[in-house]
N, CA, C and O atoms as a DFTB+ gen file, in Angstrom:
324 C
 N C O
     1  1     115.131     144.568     116.243
     2  2     114.756     143.168     116.306
     3  2     113.638     143.001     117.335
     4  3     113.747     143.487     118.460
     5  1     112.563     142.313     116.946
     6  2     111.412     142.145     117.822
     7  2     111.557     140.942     118.747
     8  3     112.549     140.215     118.717
     9  1     110.570     140.771     119.533
    10  2     110.539     139.640     120.456
    11  2     110.179     138.385     119.687
    12  3     109.260     138.386     118.868
    13  1     110.907     137.321     119.957
    14  2     110.670     136.042     119.293
    15  2     109.987     135.090     120.278
    16  3     110.405     134.959     121.428
    17  1     108.939     134.435     119.807
    18  2     108.196     133.481     120.636
    19  2     108.472     132.072     120.115
    20  3     108.313     131.794     118.926
    21  1     108.882     131.200     121.010
    22  2     109.068     129.794     120.670
    23  2     107.703     129.124     120.808
    24  3     107.269     128.807     121.916
    25  1     107.025     128.910     119.671
    26  2     105.656     128.398     119.697
    27  2     105.592     126.995     120.283
    28  3     104.627     126.663     120.972
    29  1     106.595     126.167     120.025
    30  2     106.632     124.822     120.591
    31  2     106.680     124.894     122.119
    32  3     106.010     124.120     122.803
    33  1     107.460     125.807     122.638
    34  2     107.544     125.998     124.091
    35  2     106.209     126.529     124.622
    36  3     105.763     126.115     125.692
    37  1     105.579     127.430     123.893
    38  2     104.283     127.969     124.302
    39  2     103.230     126.860     124.349
    40  3     102.376     126.847     125.235
    41  1     103.295     125.932     123.392
    42  2     102.370     124.800     123.409
    43  2     102.599     123.937     124.645
    44  3     101.641     123.505     125.286
    45  1     103.845     123.687     124.980
    46  2     104.156     122.857     126.150
    47  2     103.695     123.542     127.438
    48  3     103.180     122.883     128.340
    49  1     103.875     124.846     127.524
    50  2     103.413     125.599     128.692
    51  2     101.893     125.485     128.810
    52  3     101.365     125.335     129.912
    53  1     101.195     125.555     127.685
    54  2      99.741     125.424     127.684
    55  2      99.335     124.021     128.127
    56  3      98.395     123.869     128.907
    57  1     100.025     123.005     127.643
    58  2      99.729     121.627     128.079
    59  2      99.908     121.487     129.589
    60  3      99.077     120.877     130.261
    61  1     100.980     122.046     130.116
    62  2     101.243     121.977     131.556
    63  2     100.154     122.704     132.345
    64  3      99.743     122.246     133.411
    65  1      99.689     123.838     131.817
    66  2      98.606     124.574     132.484
    67  2      97.337     123.727     132.534
    68  3      96.671     123.647     133.565
    69  1      97.013     123.097     131.406
    70  2      95.824     122.243     131.369
    71  2      95.964     121.058     132.322
    72  3      95.003     120.674     132.989
    73  1      97.158     120.486     132.382
    74  2      97.389     119.365     133.309
    75  2      97.185     119.806     134.754
    76  3      96.581     119.089     135.552
    77  1      97.693     120.988     135.084
    78  2      97.540     121.492     136.450
    79  2      96.069     121.761     136.774
    80  3      95.621     121.518     137.894
    81  1      95.328     122.260     135.795
    82  2      93.910     122.547     136.008
    83  2      93.085     121.266     136.138
    84  3      92.095     121.233     136.869
    85  1      93.490     120.224     135.434
    86  2      92.676     119.001     135.458
    87  2      92.991     118.103     136.654
    88  3      92.181     117.238     136.989
    89  1      94.129     118.278     137.302
    90  2      94.523     117.407     138.412
    91  2      93.463     117.335     139.512
    92  3      93.094     116.231     139.911
    93  1      92.959     118.466     140.019
    94  2      91.947     118.337     141.078
    95  2      90.650     117.698     140.574
    96  3      89.951     117.037     141.342
    97  1      90.325     117.887     139.300
    98  2      89.128     117.262     138.741
    99  2      89.304     115.744     138.663
   100  3      88.385     114.989     138.983
   101  1      90.477     115.309     138.241
   102  2      90.740     113.872     138.191
   103  2      90.741     113.266     139.594
   104  3      90.261     112.150     139.794
   105  1      91.275     113.996     140.549
   106  2      91.275     113.502     141.928
   107  2      89.849     113.343     142.452
   108  3      89.535     112.356     143.118
   109  1      88.995     114.308     142.155
   110  2      87.595     114.208     142.588
   111  2      86.908     113.025     141.915
   112  3      86.099     112.336     142.535
   113  1      87.232     112.793     140.644
   114  2      86.650     111.643     139.948
   115  2      87.175     110.326     140.515
   116  3      86.446     109.334     140.562
   117  1      88.422     110.314     140.941
   118  2      88.972     109.110     141.582
   119  2      88.195     108.779     142.853
   120  3      87.868     107.620     143.107
   121  1      87.907     109.800     143.643
   122  2      87.142     109.592     144.871
   123  2      85.748     109.082     144.531
   124  3      85.260     108.135     145.148
   125  1      85.115     109.703     143.559
   126  2      83.776     109.272     143.151
   127  2      83.801     107.833     142.647
   128  3      82.873     107.061     142.887
   129  1      84.866     107.491     141.951
   130  2      84.999     106.127     141.434
   131  2      85.069     105.123     142.579
   132  3      84.425     104.075     142.529
   133  1      85.839     105.436     143.598
   134  2      85.957     104.539     144.754
   135  2      84.631     104.412     145.510
   136  3      84.312     103.352     146.047
   137  1      83.880     105.487     145.543
   138  2      82.602     105.470     146.256
   139  2      81.514     104.713     145.493
   140  3      80.493     104.342     146.072
   141  1      81.728     104.488     144.216
   142  2      80.693     103.870     143.379
   143  2      81.156     102.569     142.727
   144  3      80.710     102.237     141.629
   145  1      82.023     101.848     143.376
   146  2      82.558     100.610     142.807
   147  2      81.478      99.582     142.479
   148  3      81.670      98.755     141.588
   149  1      80.370      99.621     143.170
   150  2      79.316      98.624     142.961
   151  2      78.370      98.974     141.816
   152  3      77.519      98.163     141.450
   153  1      78.508     100.168     141.247
   154  2      77.576     100.606     140.200
   155  2      78.310     100.748     138.869
   156  3      78.972     101.761     138.640
   157  1      78.206      99.749     137.982
   158  2      78.953      99.790     136.724
   159  2      78.536     100.938     135.796
   160  3      79.353     101.418     135.009
   161  1      77.299     101.374     135.877
   162  2      76.850     102.486     135.026
   163  2      77.538     103.776     135.449
   164  3      78.021     104.536     134.609
   165  1      77.580     104.016     136.734
   166  2      78.244     105.214     137.249
   167  2      79.746     105.134     136.970
   168  3      80.359     106.133     136.595
   169  1      80.331     103.970     137.148
   170  2      81.767     103.796     136.882
   171  2      82.093     104.098     135.424
   172  3      83.110     104.731     135.138
   173  1      81.257     103.662     134.514
   174  2      81.484     103.927     133.088
   175  2      81.411     105.424     132.805
   176  3      82.205     105.951     132.025
   177  1      80.464     106.105     133.433
   178  2      80.331     107.554     133.254
   179  2      81.561     108.274     133.802
   180  3      82.075     109.199     133.173
   181  1      82.022     107.855     134.958
   182  2      83.213     108.465     135.560
   183  2      84.429     108.241     134.670
   184  3      85.213     109.162     134.436
   185  1      84.583     107.027     134.179
   186  2      85.738     106.731     133.321
   187  2      85.686     107.549     132.039
   188  3      86.723     108.000     131.553
   189  1      84.499     107.746     131.489
   190  2      84.361     108.566     130.277
   191  2      84.773     110.014     130.560
   192  3      85.446     110.640     129.741
   193  1      84.371     110.541     131.713
   194  2      84.750     111.906     132.083
   195  2      86.262     112.015     132.279
   196  3      86.878     112.997     131.864
   197  1      86.852     111.009     132.910
   198  2      88.301     111.014     133.109
   199  2      89.032     110.998     131.768
   200  3      90.052     111.669     131.607
   201  1      88.516     110.237     130.813
   202  2      89.158     110.163     129.500
   203  2      89.073     111.497     128.775
   204  3      90.023     111.900     128.104
   205  1      87.950     112.182     128.903
   206  2      87.806     113.514     128.292
   207  2      88.874     114.453     128.859
   208  3      89.496     115.212     128.117
   209  1      89.078     114.397     130.158
   210  2      90.097     115.242     130.780
   211  2      91.505     114.847     130.338
   212  3      92.347     115.711     130.093
   213  1      91.757     113.547     130.236
   214  2      93.081     113.095     129.783
   215  2      93.365     113.554     128.348
   216  3      94.497     113.896     128.009
   217  1      92.333     113.554     127.522
   218  2      92.499     113.920     126.113
   219  2      92.584     115.430     125.890
   220  3      92.885     115.871     124.782
   221  1      92.326     116.213     126.909
   222  2      92.250     117.668     126.757
   223  2      93.545     118.276     126.236
   224  3      93.508     119.258     125.495
   225  1      94.681     117.713     126.607
   226  2      95.955     118.302     126.163
   227  2      96.202     118.083     124.676
   228  3      97.007     118.795     124.076
   229  1      95.529     117.121     124.078
   230  2      95.733     116.850     122.650
   231  2      95.231     117.978     121.769
   232  3      95.708     118.145     120.647
   233  1      94.270     118.760     122.261
   234  2      93.743     119.851     121.456
   235  2      94.799     120.919     121.177
   236  3      94.676     121.677     120.216
   237  1      95.822     120.980     122.001
   238  2      96.881     121.978     121.832
   239  2      97.627     121.752     120.517
   240  3      98.078     122.711     119.891
   241  1      97.759     120.505     120.097
   242  2      98.506     120.199     118.883
   243  2      97.917     120.858     117.640
   244  3      98.651     121.177     116.705
   245  1      96.611     121.063     117.618
   246  2      95.962     121.644     116.448
   247  2      95.897     123.158     116.443
   248  3      95.404     123.750     115.483
   249  1      96.380     123.789     117.483
   250  2      96.316     125.244     117.562
   251  2      97.503     125.876     116.857
   252  3      98.604     125.324     116.855
   253  1      97.272     127.040     116.258
   254  2      98.324     127.645     115.438
   255  2      98.703     129.066     115.842
   256  3      99.648     129.630     115.291
   257  1      97.975     129.658     116.801
   258  2      98.303     131.026     117.212
   259  2      98.412     131.108     118.726
   260  3      97.887     130.263     119.451
   261  1      99.098     132.134     119.184
   262  2      99.224     132.351     120.628
   263  2      97.872     132.674     121.252
   264  3      97.593     132.264     122.378
   265  1      97.031     133.407     120.527
   266  2      95.702     133.719     121.052
   267  2      94.895     132.452     121.272
   268  3      94.157     132.350     122.252
   269  1      95.025     131.487     120.372
   270  2      94.334     130.209     120.552
   271  2      94.860     129.478     121.783
   272  3      94.085     128.901     122.546
   273  1      96.173     129.503     121.976
   274  2      96.764     128.843     123.149
   275  2      96.276     129.492     124.438
   276  3      95.990     128.800     125.415
   277  1      96.181     130.822     124.440
   278  2      95.718     131.523     125.636
   279  2      94.259     131.206     125.938
   280  3      93.857     131.171     127.101
   281  1      93.470     130.976     124.903
   282  2      92.031     130.788     125.069
   283  2      91.624     129.350     125.386
   284  3      90.513     129.121     125.861
   285  1      92.492     128.390     125.134
   286  2      92.112     126.992     125.307
   287  2      91.786     126.696     126.771
   288  3      92.495     127.124     127.681
   289  1      90.705     125.961     126.970
   290  2      90.236     125.609     128.307
   291  2      89.938     124.122     128.369
   292  3      89.797     123.465     127.338
   293  1      89.845     123.602     129.569
   294  2      89.393     122.226     129.746
   295  2      87.929     122.142     129.331
   296  3      87.186     123.111     129.482
   297  1      87.511     120.995     128.812
   298  2      86.095     120.846     128.488
   299  2      85.245     120.894     129.756
   300  3      85.669     120.458     130.826
   301  1      84.056     121.427     129.611
   302  2      83.127     121.485     130.744
   303  2      82.445     120.139     130.863
   304  3      81.849     119.643     129.906
   305  1      82.536     119.557     132.034
   306  2      81.910     118.259     132.289
   307  2      80.639     118.468     133.078
   308  3      80.495     119.457     133.796
   309  1      79.724     117.539     132.942
   310  2      78.530     117.568     133.807
   311  2      79.019     117.452     135.245
   312  3      80.170     117.094     135.492
   313  1      78.162     117.750     136.160
   314  2      78.534     117.710     137.574
   315  2      79.207     116.397     137.927
   316  3      78.792     115.324     137.486
   317  1      80.234     116.504     138.718
   318  2      80.928     115.301     139.178
   319  2      79.985     114.512     140.046
   320  3      79.195     115.075     140.803
   321  1      80.074     113.205     139.930
   322  2      79.161     112.300     140.618
   323  2      78.998     112.639     142.073
   324  3      78.257     111.962     142.786
């Protein structure tokens, strides 16, 4: 009998990894947001970047192999403000 992989559990582990990786990025964006409260253009850009990071875990739902789960990364954002 071979090793059995619970793919649903593997997906959740991948989501948690992505969440852990994005936390410091979101924190940096929060700081940038506070520093730029007077500039609505910059605030909109920051909010868009934050949304991209929040949505990153949704990509896990469409993956079907363990290799895909291992390879998934956070999207690359332009330099933080």
